[in-house]
LONUNU-334550 format. One line per field, with one value per atom (N, C-alpha, C): residue number from 1; residue in three letters; x, y, z. Coordinates in steps of 0.02 Angstrom, whole numbers, plus 32768, in hexadecimal, padded with zeros to 4 digits. Last residue first. Example, Ala and Ser with C-alpha at 12.3 -4.5 7.8 and 13.67 -1.06 7.14 Angstrom:
BEGIN
pos [2, 2, 2, 1, 1, 1] $
code [Ser, Ser, Ser, Ala, Ala, Ala] $
east [8282, 82AC, 8285, 8294, 8267, 8294] $
north [7F90, 7FCB, 8002, 7EE4, 7F1F, 7F5B] $
up [8162, 8165, 818A, 8186, 8186, 8186] $
This chain:
BEGIN
pos [130, 130, 130, 129, 129, 129, 128, 128, 128, 127, 127, 127, 126, 126, 126, 125, 125, 125, 124, 124, 124, 123, 123, 123, 122, 122, 122, 121, 121, 121, 120, 120, 120, 119, 119, 119, 118, 118, 118, 117, 117, 117, 116, 116, 116, 115, 115, 115, 114, 114, 114, 113, 113, 113, 112, 112, 112, 111, 111, 111, 110, 110, 110, 109, 109, 109, 108, 108, 108, 107, 107, 107, 106, 106, 106, 105, 105, 105, 104, 104, 104, 103, 103, 103, 102, 102, 102, 101, 101, 101, 100, 100, 100, 99, 99, 99, 98, 98, 98, 97, 97, 97, 96, 96, 96, 95, 95, 95, 94, 94, 94, 93, 93, 93, 92, 92, 92, 91, 91, 91, 90, 90, 90, 89, 89, 89, 88, 88, 88, 87, 87, 87, 86, 86, 86, 85, 85, 85, 84, 84, 84, 83, 83, 83, 82, 82, 82, 81, 81, 81, 80, 80, 80, 79, 79, 79, 78, 78, 78, 77, 77, 77, 76, 76, 76, 75, 75, 75, 74, 74, 74, 73, 73, 73, 72, 72, 72, 71, 71, 71, 70, 70, 70, 69, 69, 69, 68, 68, 68, 67, 67, 67, 66, 66, 66, 65, 65, 65, 64, 64, 64, 63, 63, 63, 62, 62, 62, 61, 61, 61, 60, 60, 60, 59, 59, 59, 58, 58, 58, 57, 57, 57, 56, 56, 56, 55, 55, 55, 54, 54, 54, 53, 53, 53, 52, 52, 52, 51, 51, 51, 50, 50, 50, 49, 49, 49, 48, 48, 48, 47, 47, 47, 46, 46, 46, 45, 45, 45, 44, 44, 44, 43, 43, 43, 42, 42, 42, 41, 41, 41, 40, 40, 40, 39, 39, 39, 38, 38, 38, 37, 37, 37, 36, 36, 36, 35, 35, 35, 34, 34, 34, 33, 33, 33, 32, 32, 32, 31, 31, 31, 30, 30, 30, 29, 29, 29, 28, 28, 28, 27, 27, 27, 26, 26, 26, 25, 25, 25, 24, 24, 24, 23, 23, 23, 22, 22, 22, 21, 21, 21, 20, 20, 20, 19, 19, 19, 18, 18, 18, 17, 17, 17, 16, 16, 16, 15, 15, 15, 14, 14, 14, 13, 13, 13, 12, 12, 12, 11, 11, 11, 10, 10, 10, 9, 9, 9, 8, 8, 8, 7, 7, 7, 6, 6, 6, 5, 5, 5, 4, 4, 4, 3, 3, 3, 2, 2, 2, 1, 1, 1] $
code [Gln, Gln, Gln, Lys, Lys, Lys, Leu, Leu, Leu, Asn, Asn, Asn, Ala, Ala, Ala, Val, Val, Val, Ala, Ala, Ala, Gln, Gln, Gln, Gly, Gly, Gly, Val, Val, Val, Cys, Cys, Cys, Glu, Glu, Glu, Lys, Lys, Lys, Ile, Ile, Ile, Val, Val, Val, Ser, Ser, Ser, Asp, Asp, Asp, Pro, Pro, Pro, Val, Val, Val, Asp, Asp, Asp, Thr, Thr, Thr, His, His, His, Ile, Ile, Ile, Gly, Gly, Gly, Pro, Pro, Pro, Cys, Cys, Cys, Ser, Ser, Ser, Ala, Ala, Ala, Ala, Ala, Ala, Met, Met, Met, Ile, Ile, Ile, Gln, Gln, Gln, Trp, Trp, Trp, Asn, Asn, Asn, Gly, Gly, Gly, Ile, Ile, Ile, Asp, Asp, Asp, Val, Val, Val, Leu, Leu, Leu, Val, Val, Val, Ser, Ser, Ser, Asp, Asp, Asp, Ile, Ile, Ile, Phe, Phe, Phe, Pro, Pro, Pro, Trp, Trp, Trp, Ala, Ala, Ala, Lys, Lys, Lys, Cys, Cys, Cys, Met, Met, Met, Arg, Arg, Arg, Pro, Pro, Pro, Lys, Lys, Lys, Val, Val, Val, Pro, Pro, Pro, His, His, His, Ile, Ile, Ile, Thr, Thr, Thr, Cys, Cys, Cys, Leu, Leu, Leu, Gly, Gly, Gly, Asp, Asp, Asp, Trp, Trp, Trp, Phe, Phe, Phe, Ile, Ile, Ile, Cys, Cys, Cys, Tyr, Tyr, Tyr, Val, Val, Val, Asp, Asp, Asp, Asn, Asn, Asn, Gly, Gly, Gly, Gln, Gln, Gln, Ala, Ala, Ala, Leu, Leu, Leu, Val, Val, Val, Pro, Pro, Pro, Lys, Lys, Lys, Gly, Gly, Gly, Gly, Gly, Gly, Ser, Ser, Ser, Met, Met, Met, Arg, Arg, Arg, Cys, Cys, Cys, Tyr, Tyr, Tyr, Asp, Asp, Asp, Lys, Lys, Lys, Val, Val, Val, Phe, Phe, Phe, Cys, Cys, Cys, Val, Val, Val, Pro, Pro, Pro, Asp, Asp, Asp, Ala, Ala, Ala, Gly, Gly, Gly, Leu, Leu, Leu, Tyr, Tyr, Tyr, Asp, Asp, Asp, Ala, Ala, Ala, Ile, Ile, Ile, Ile, Ile, Ile, Ile, Ile, Ile, Ile, Ile, Ile, Glu, Glu, Glu, Glu, Glu, Glu, Glu, Glu, Glu, Thr, Thr, Thr, Val, Val, Val, Phe, Phe, Phe, Thr, Thr, Thr, Gly, Gly, Gly, Gly, Gly, Gly, Tyr, Tyr, Tyr, Gly, Gly, Gly, Lys, Lys, Lys, Cys, Cys, Cys, Cys, Cys, Cys, Asp, Asp, Asp, Gly, Gly, Gly, Cys, Cys, Cys, Gln, Gln, Gln, Val, Val, Val, Cys, Cys, Cys, Lys, Lys, Lys, Phe, Phe, Phe, Ile, Ile, Ile, Asp, Asp, Asp, Glu, Glu, Glu, Pro, Pro, Pro, Lys, Lys, Lys, Met, Met, Met] $
east [7D04, 7CCE, 7CD6, 7D71, 7D3B, 7D02, 7DC1, 7DD7, 7D9F, 7D7C, 7D81, 7D95, 7D92, 7D4E, 7D4F, 7E1D, 7E00, 7DBA, 7E23, 7E43, 7E27, 7DDE, 7DC9, 7DE4, 7E2E, 7DE7, 7DCC, 7EA4, 7EA3, 7E5C, 7E76, 7E90, 7E90, 7E50, 7E20, 7E37, 7EC9, 7E8D, 7E5A, 7F18, 7F2B, 7EEE, 7ED3, 7ED8, 7EEA, 7EE7, 7EA2, 7EA1, 7F71, 7F52, 7F0C, 7FBA, 7F97, 7F76, 8055, 8010, 7FED, 80CF, 80CD, 8088, 80DF, 80CA, 80C3, 80C9, 80D5, 80B8, 8116, 80E3, 80F7, 8181, 814B, 8115, 81DA, 81EC, 81B5, 81B8, 819D, 81AB, 81D9, 81F7, 81DE, 819A, 81E0, 8202, 8116, 8140, 818A, 80E3, 80EE, 811C, 80DF, 8107, 8116, 8083, 80C8, 80F7, 8013, 802B, 8075, 7FFC, 8013, 802D, 7FC3, 800A, 8027, 7F3C, 7F61, 7FAC, 7EE3, 7F18, 7F43, 7E7A, 7E74, 7EA6, 7EAA, 7E6D, 7E61, 7F13, 7F22, 7EE5, 7ED6, 7EF8, 7F0C, 7EA5, 7E78, 7E9C, 7F18, 7EFC, 7ED4, 7F70, 7F2E, 7F08, 7FE8, 7FE7, 7FA3, 7F9C, 7FD4, 7FE0, 7F3E, 7F28, 7F61, 7F7F, 7F60, 7F4F, 7FA0, 7FD5, 7FBA, 7F23, 7F50, 7F87, 7EF4, 7ED7, 7F04, 7F7F, 7F48, 7F30, 7F9D, 7FB3, 7F77, 7F97, 7F66, 7F77, 7FFD, 7FB9, 7F83, 8070, 8051, 800A, 80BF, 8077, 8050, 813D, 8133, 80EA, 8170, 813F, 8131, 8222, 81DE, 81AF, 8285, 8294, 8255, 8226, 8264, 827B, 81AF, 81D7, 8218, 816F, 815F, 8183, 818F, 81AE, 819F, 81B6, 8183, 81A3, 8254, 8225, 81F0, 82B2, 8279, 8249, 830C, 831C, 82E5, 82D1, 8305, 8319, 8225, 8265, 8296, 8183, 81BB, 81F9, 80D9, 8119, 814D, 803F, 8073, 80B5, 7FD7, 7FF9, 802F, 7F3F, 7F7B, 7F95, 7F14, 7F07, 7F47, 7F33, 7F04, 7EF3, 7F95, 7F52, 7F1E, 7FDD, 7FE4, 7F9F, 8034, 7FF7, 8009, 8078, 8080, 8042, 8084, 8069, 8082, 80B0, 80BD, 80A4, 808F, 80D1, 80E2, 800D, 8043, 8088, 7FC8, 7FCA, 8005, 7FDD, 7FF3, 7FFA, 7F9C, 7FE5, 8001, 7F1B, 7F32, 7F7E, 7F17, 7F10, 7F27, 7F96, 7F5A, 7F54, 7FD7, 7FDE, 7F99, 7FED, 7FE3, 7FEA, 7FF1, 8030, 802B, 7F6C, 7F9E, 7FE0, 7F35, 7F26, 7F59, 7F67, 7F7A, 7F6E, 7F25, 7F6E, 7F85, 7E9E, 7EB3, 7EFF, 7E9E, 7E8A, 7EA4, 7EC6, 7EED, 7EDE, 7E5C, 7E9E, 7ECB, 7DF6, 7DEF, 7E34, 7E28, 7E1E, 7E1A, 7EA1, 7E5F, 7E5C, 7F38, 7F17, 7ED5, 7F9E, 7F69, 7F4A, 8041, 8009, 7FD6, 80A5, 8087, 804C, 80FA, 80B4, 808C, 819A, 816F, 8128, 81DE, 81D1, 81A0, 81B0, 81E4, 81CD, 8167, 8167, 8196, 8181, 8142, 813B, 81F8, 81FA, 81B9, 81FA, 81F0, 81F0, 81FF, 823C, 8237, 81A6, 81B7, 81F7, 8171, 81B2, 81CF, 80CD, 80F9, 8139, 8098, 80AD, 80E0, 8023, 804B, 8059, 7FDA, 7FFF, 8028, 7F9C, 7FC1, 7FEB, 7F50, 7F90, 7FBA, 7EDC, 7F0D, 7F51, 7EC7, 7EB7, 7EEC, 7E83, 7EBA, 7EA0] $
north [80BC, 80C1, 808E, 80B9, 808A, 808C, 811E, 80D9, 80A7, 818E, 8182, 813A, 8184, 817F, 8170, 8197, 8158, 814E, 821B, 81E5, 81A1, 8263, 8266, 8229, 8246, 8232, 8231, 8285, 823C, 8222, 830A, 82EB, 829F, 831A, 8326, 8303, 82FF, 82D5, 82DD, 8367, 8321, 82F5, 83D4, 83CC, 8384, 83C2, 83C3, 83B9, 83D0, 838E, 838B, 843D, 8431, 83EB, 8410, 8427, 8417, 83D1, 8419, 8437, 8353, 835D, 83A7, 82EB, 832F, 8336, 825D, 8276, 82BB, 822E, 824E, 826C, 81E8, 822C, 8251, 8189, 8195, 81DE, 817C, 814C, 8155, 81E2, 81D7, 81A6, 81D8, 8209, 81FF, 8180, 8168, 8197, 81D9, 819B, 8182, 8238, 824C, 820F, 81E7, 820A, 821E, 81C0, 818D, 81AD, 822B, 821F, 81EC, 8220, 824A, 8241, 8195, 81B8, 81DE, 817C, 8168, 818E, 81A5, 81C5, 81B5, 814F, 8197, 81BC, 80D6, 80E1, 8129, 80D7, 80E5, 80F4, 812A, 80EF, 8103, 815D, 8173, 8138, 814D, 8149, 815D, 80B9, 80D7, 8120, 8085, 80B1, 80D8, 802D, 8069, 809C, 7FCA, 7FF1, 8032, 7F98, 7FB0, 7FDC, 7F6C, 7FA7, 7FC4, 7F33, 7F2B, 7F6D, 7F61, 7F59, 7F56, 7F69, 7F3D, 7F33, 7FBB, 7FC6, 7F9E, 7F82, 7FC4, 7FCD, 7F16, 7F0A, 7F4A, 7F41, 7F1E, 7F0B, 7FD9, 7FA4, 7F83, 7FED, 8007, 7FCB, 7F9F, 7FE5, 800D, 7F36, 7F2E, 7F74, 7EE4, 7F21, 7F12, 7E6F, 7E92, 7ED5, 7E42, 7E1F, 7E41, 7EC7, 7EA0, 7E7F, 7EB8, 7EDD, 7EAD, 7E6C, 7E82, 7EB0, 7E29, 7E6E, 7E91, 7DB1, 7DB2, 7DF8, 7DE7, 7DC8, 7DCA, 7DBD, 7DEB, 7DC4, 7DA5, 7D8F, 7DC6, 7DE8, 7DE5, 7DD3, 7D7A, 7DBB, 7DB2, 7D26, 7D2D, 7D75, 7CF8, 7D1E, 7D23, 7CC1, 7C9C, 7CBF, 7D13, 7D15, 7CF3, 7D04, 7D28, 7D30, 7CAB, 7CB3, 7CD7, 7CF2, 7CC9, 7CD7, 7CF1, 7D07, 7CDA, 7CBD, 7D03, 7D1D, 7C33, 7C4C, 7C93, 7C21, 7BF4, 7C12, 7C86, 7C86, 7C5B, 7C5C, 7C9E, 7C9F, 7BE2, 7BE2, 7C26, 7C16, 7BE7, 7BE5, 7C68, 7C84, 7C56, 7C53, 7C36, 7C52, 7CE2, 7CA9, 7C90, 7D59, 7D1D, 7CDE, 7DCC, 7DA7, 7D69, 7DEF, 7E1E, 7DFB, 7D82, 7D8C, 7DBA, 7D9C, 7D5E, 7D65, 7E15, 7E14, 7DD6, 7DE8, 7E1F, 7E1D, 7D83, 7D74, 7DA9, 7DCE, 7D94, 7D84, 7E27, 7E40, 7E08, 7DCD, 7DF4, 7E0E, 7DA1, 7D71, 7D95, 7E1B, 7DFB, 7DC9, 7E22, 7E23, 7DFD, 7E82, 7E52, 7E5A, 7E97, 7EB5, 7E7E, 7E98, 7E7D, 7EA3, 7E92, 7EA2, 7E8A, 7EDE, 7EA6, 7EBF, 7F32, 7F27, 7EF0, 7F95, 7F73, 7F6A, 7FEB, 7FA6, 7F79, 8066, 8049, 8000, 8083, 8077, 8058, 80A3, 805D, 804F, 811E, 8106, 80BD, 8171, 812F, 8113, 81DE, 81E8, 81A5, 821A, 81DF, 81EF, 8294, 8289, 8250, 82D8, 829D, 829A, 8349, 8335, 82F6, 835B, 8393, 8380, 82EC, 82F1, 832E, 8308, 82D6, 82DC, 83BD, 837A, 8349, 8449, 8421, 83DD] $
up [7F7B, 7F48, 7F12, 7FC8, 7FDB, 7FA9, 7F9A, 7F8E, 7F9D, 7FC9, 7F81, 7F72, 8054, 8039, 7FEF, 8058, 8070, 8054, 8027, 8002, 8017, 808B, 8045, 801F, 80FD, 80FA, 80B3, 80D7, 80E0, 80DD, 80D7, 809A, 809E, 815F, 8129, 80E8, 81A3, 81AE, 8176, 816F, 8164, 816C, 81A2, 8159, 8149, 822A, 8210, 81C5, 8238, 8242, 8225, 81BB, 81FA, 81FC, 816C, 8168, 81AA, 8159, 8165, 815C, 8133, 8178, 8189, 80A8, 80C1, 8107, 8069, 8096, 80B0, 8022, 7FFD, 8028, 8072, 805E, 8037, 80F7, 80B4, 80A0, 817A, 814B, 8103, 81B9, 81CC, 819C, 8194, 8171, 8180, 81F1, 81AC, 8186, 825F, 8263, 821C, 8231, 8240, 8242, 8227, 81EC, 81F6, 82AA, 827A, 823A, 82E8, 82F3, 82C4, 82D8, 82A8, 82AF, 82E5, 830A, 82D8, 828E, 82D4, 82FF, 8215, 822E, 8277, 8208, 820E, 8229, 81F2, 8232, 823D, 816E, 81A5, 81E7, 80FC, 811E, 815B, 808A, 80A0, 80BE, 804E, 8097, 80B4, 800F, 8034, 8020, 7FB6, 7FEC, 800C, 7F63, 7F45, 7F7B, 7FBF, 7F9F, 7F81, 7FDF, 8014, 7FF7, 7F62, 7F81, 7FB7, 7EF9, 7F29, 7F47, 7E4C, 7E92, 7EC1, 7DC5, 7DE6, 7E30, 7D97, 7D7D, 7DA2, 7DE2, 7DF1, 7DD6, 7DE9, 7DDF, 7DEB, 7E03, 7DC3, 7DB7, 7E40, 7E49, 7E06, 7E30, 7E29, 7E34, 7E62, 7E51, 7E46, 7E6F, 7E4A, 7E32, 7ECB, 7EC8, 7EA4, 7EE0, 7EA2, 7E9C, 7F5C, 7F23, 7EE0, 7FC9, 7FA7, 7F6A, 801E, 7FF4, 7FDA, 805D, 8085, 805F, 8013, 8022, 804B, 7FF8, 802B, 803F, 7FDC, 7FC9, 8003, 8015, 8012, 7FFE, 7FD8, 7FF4, 7FEE, 8004, 7FD2, 7FF5, 8062, 805C, 8027, 8085, 805B, 805B, 812E, 80F1, 80C8, 81A6, 817C, 813B, 81D9, 81F7, 81CD, 8143, 8181, 819F, 80C6, 80EE, 812F, 8032, 806D, 8097, 7F7E, 7FBE, 7FF6, 7F06, 7F13, 7F57, 7EF9, 7EE3, 7EFB, 7F2D, 7F40, 7F32, 7EEB, 7F34, 7F4C, 7E66, 7E7C, 7EC8, 7E5F, 7E5C, 7E73, 7E64, 7E98, 7E9A, 7DED, 7E31, 7E69, 7D74, 7D92, 7DD9, 7D1C, 7D4A, 7D5F, 7CDC, 7CB4, 7CDD, 7D25, 7D1E, 7CF1, 7D1E, 7D05, 7CF8, 7D62, 7D1B, 7CFB, 7DE2, 7DC0, 7D75, 7DFE, 7DF8, 7DD3, 7DFC, 7DD1, 7DC7, 7E5F, 7E1A, 7DEA, 7ECE, 7EB8, 7E70, 7EDA, 7EC8, 7EB0, 7F00, 7EC3, 7EAB, 7F7B, 7F44, 7F01, 7FB5, 7FB4, 7F7B, 800E, 7FCD, 7FD2, 807A, 8071, 802D, 8086, 8062, 8057, 811D, 80E1, 80C6, 8189, 8193, 8157, 816A, 817D, 818A, 80D9, 8120, 812C, 804E, 8075, 80BD, 800A, 7FF1, 8019, 8037, 804D, 8035, 7FF3, 803B, 8055, 7F6E, 7F80, 7FCA, 7F32, 7F54, 7F68, 7EEC, 7ED3, 7EF1, 7F24, 7F03, 7EEA, 7F2C, 7F2B, 7F05, 7F90, 7F4B, 7F4C, 7FFB, 7FEC, 7FA1, 8004, 8040, 8036, 7F8C, 7FA7, 7FE4, 7F73, 7F4F, 7F65, 7FC0, 7FD6, 7FB3, 7FC1, 7FA8, 7FC0, 801B, 8001, 7FEB] $
């Protein structure tokens, strides 16, 4: 099986909602700022907040990422954290995390064996690191 066999995004935005934040690297800040036609310094000031000394994408009053407007408005340049979802390292550490995430993500399939989930998540994580 392939990663796309166990997850198909339904563009519901549930992963764009909630606290914790999406960390952005300096490289991602430059790419997103350029996409928006903004200065990177102004981008951090206007579109991020600091968490643990690192910039994270801000959230609106509705608790969604400020770039969520029914769809991701920065989709072509979204940060690695967003591109990775739900194929994240914590699933490889504890397969139970897949089930927990599936409770709030309708695109995650849980009707496959844990070994398949681990294999697919491992493939996706490795591909994102290349």
